[in-house]
C-alpha positions in Angstrom: 13.8 6.4 24.1 11.4 3.7 23.1 8.6 4.5 21.2 5.3 2.6 21.6 3.8 3.7 18.4 5.6 2.5 16.0 4.2 -0.7 14.7 6.5 -2.2 11.9 9.5 -3.9 13.3 11.4 -3.7 10.0 11.1 0.2 10.2 12.5 0.3 13.8 15.6 -1.9 12.5 16.2 0.5 9.8 16.6 3.7 11.6 19.2 3.7 14.4 18.5 4.7 17.9 20.8 7.7 17.4 19.0 9.0 14.2 15.6 8.6 16.0 16.9 10.7 18.9 18.1 13.3 16.4 14.6 13.5 15.1 13.1 13.9 18.3 15.3 17.0 19.0 14.4 18.4 15.9 10.8 18.2 17.0 11.9 19.8 20.5 14.8 19.7 22.9 13.0 18.6 25.6 12.3 15.0 25.6 8.7 15.1 27.1 7.7 17.5 24.6 9.4 15.9 21.6 7.4 12.6 22.6 4.2 14.7 22.8 5.0 16.1 19.4 5.9 12.8 17.8 2.8 11.2 18.7 0.8 14.2 17.5 2.8 13.8 14.2 2.4 10.4 13.7 -1.4 10.5 14.4 -1.6 13.5 11.7 0.4 11.3 9.2 -1.9 8.3 9.8 -4.8 10.4 9.2 -3.3 11.8 5.9 -2.6 8.3 4.6 -6.3 7.4 5.8 -7.6 9.9 3.7 -5.5 9.3 0.7 -6.7 5.5 0.7 -3.6 3.9 1.7 -4.1 0.5 2.9 -1.5 0.5 6.0 -1.7 4.0 7.3 0.3 3.4 10.4 3.0 1.3 8.5 3.0 4.4 5.9 3.5 7.0 8.8 6.1 5.1 10.4 8.0 4.8 7.3 7.5 8.7 6.8 9.0 9.2 9.9 11.8 6.9 9.3 12.9 8.5 6.0 12.9 11.7 7.6 15.1 10.3 10.7 17.5 9.1 8.2 17.7 12.6 6.3 18.1 14.2 9.2 20.9 12.1 10.8 22.7 12.5 7.3 23.0 16.2 7.7 19.5 17.6 6.0 18.8 20.9 7.8 14.9 20.6 8.7 13.3 23.9 10.2 9.9 22.4 10.2 9.7 18.6 11.1 5.8 18.6 10.4 6.0 20.2 6.9 9.3 18.1 5.9 7.3 14.6 6.9 4.3 15.7 4.9 6.3 16.6 1.6 7.8 13.0 2.3 4.1 11.6 2.7 3.1 13.0 -0.4 6.0 11.3 -2.1 5.7 8.0 -0.5 1.8 8.4 -1.7 3.2 8.6 -5.1 5.3 6.0 -4.8 2.7 3.6 -3.8 0.2 4.6 -6.5 3.3 3.9 -9.2 3.6 0.5 -7.8 -0.2 -0.3 -7.8 0.0 1.0 -11.4 2.4 -1.6 -12.2 0.8 -4.3 -10.7 -2.4 -3.5 -12.4 -0.8 -3.1 -15.7 0.9 -6.7 -15.1 -2.7 -8.0 -14.6 -4.0 -6.5 -17.8 -1.3 -8.0 -19.9 -1.9 -11.3 -18.1 -5.8 -11.2 -19.0 -4.7 -10.0 -22.6 -2.1 -12.7 -23.0 -5.3 -15.2 -21.8 -7.2 -13.9 -24.5 -4.5 -14.7 -27.1 -3.5 -18.4 -25.8 -4.3 -21.5 -27.1 -6.9 -23.5 -25.9 -4.3 -26.0 -23.9 -3.0 -22.8 -22.1 -6.2 -21.5 -20.9 -6.9 -24.9 -19.9 -3.9 -25.3 -17.7 -4.2 -21.4 -16.4 -7.7 -22.7 -15.7 -6.6 -25.4 -13.7 -4.1 -23.4 -11.7 -6.1 -20.6 -11.3 -9.4 -21.8 -10.4 -8.1 -23.4 -7.0 -6.0 -20.2 -6.4 -9.6 -18.3 -6.6 -11.1 -20.8 -4.4 -8.7 -20.2 -1.8 -10.0 -16.6 -1.5 -12.5 -16.0 1.1 -16.1 -15.6 -0.4 -16.3 -12.0 -0.2 -13.1 -11.5 -1.6 -14.0 -13.7 -4.8 -17.4 -11.8 -5.0 -15.1 -8.4 -5.0 -12.8 -9.5 -7.9 -15.7 -10.6 -9.8 -17.5 -7.5 -9.4 -14.8 -5.5 -9.9 -13.7 -6.8 -13.1 -17.3 -7.3 -14.7 -16.9 -4.5 -17.0 -13.5 -4.4 -18.9 -12.8 -1.5 -20.7 -13.8 2.3 -21.3 -16.0 4.9 -19.3 -18.6 2.2 -18.0 -15.7 0.6 -16.5 -15.1 3.9 -14.7 -18.2 4.5 -13.5 -19.3 0.7 -12.7 -15.8 0.9 -10.1 -16.8 4.3 -8.8 -20.3 2.7 -8.0 -19.0 -0.3 -6.6 -16.7 1.6 -4.2 -19.6 3.8 -3.4 -21.7 0.9 -2.4 -18.8 -0.4 -0.5 -18.5 3.1 1.2 -15.0 3.4 0.6 -12.8 5.3 -1.6 -12.0 4.6 -5.3 -8.2 4.3 -4.3 -9.0 2.3 -1.3 -10.8 -0.4 -3.5 -8.1 -0.4 -5.8 -5.8 -1.3 -3.2 -7.9 -3.8 -1.8 -8.2 -5.4 -5.5 -4.4 -5.0 -6.1 -3.6 -7.0 -2.7 -6.0 -9.6 -3.8 -4.4 -10.2 -7.2 -1.2 -10.2 -5.9 -2.3 -13.0 -3.8 -3.8 -14.7 -6.6 -0.5 -14.0 -8.7 1.5 -15.5 -6.0 -0.4 -18.5 -5.8 -0.7 -19.0 -9.6 3.1 -19.0 -9.9 3.6 -21.3 -6.7 1.0 -23.9 -8.3 3.1 -23.2 -11.9 6.5 -24.0 -10.4 5.0 -27.3 -9.0 3.2 -28.7 -12.0 
């Protein structure tokens, strides 16, 4: 059975058709009902990830179901697929948050090293970082400047909470967006550094 709601080609490759059929059979032995229950579960997971501020809720829902299908194919007994997938979804959010925290930590380390660098190193970083920063869209540049405006302590938290509120988004969604922008900058800086 093909599934039109699965958006991530990589995910489809990770789960064999047989494993996916087994997952659907856990939802219901009847094909039509299994398809209906799958669609409902997928939408529920997308909504859950949206509420948690995950930047790609559809991809996260696909990954959750893929993980469940792989476990079921490996012999895990799952009496309630909805609950099982929700447990996997909660773990996936924790993983994504840990990954985001690592990226934030690396960026902070970069900023601290920058503060301790010699003038020549600062000039070199400026020559590399400025063109990368200017490649970002104007709105993205403004967001990064606003986000990094207050660098420490409780004023920083309040500043960022206010920024999220003004943007009508959650703190988590704001952090995820800034993390993606930082990654874009980091990749550009690395590429530019390699070329020098």
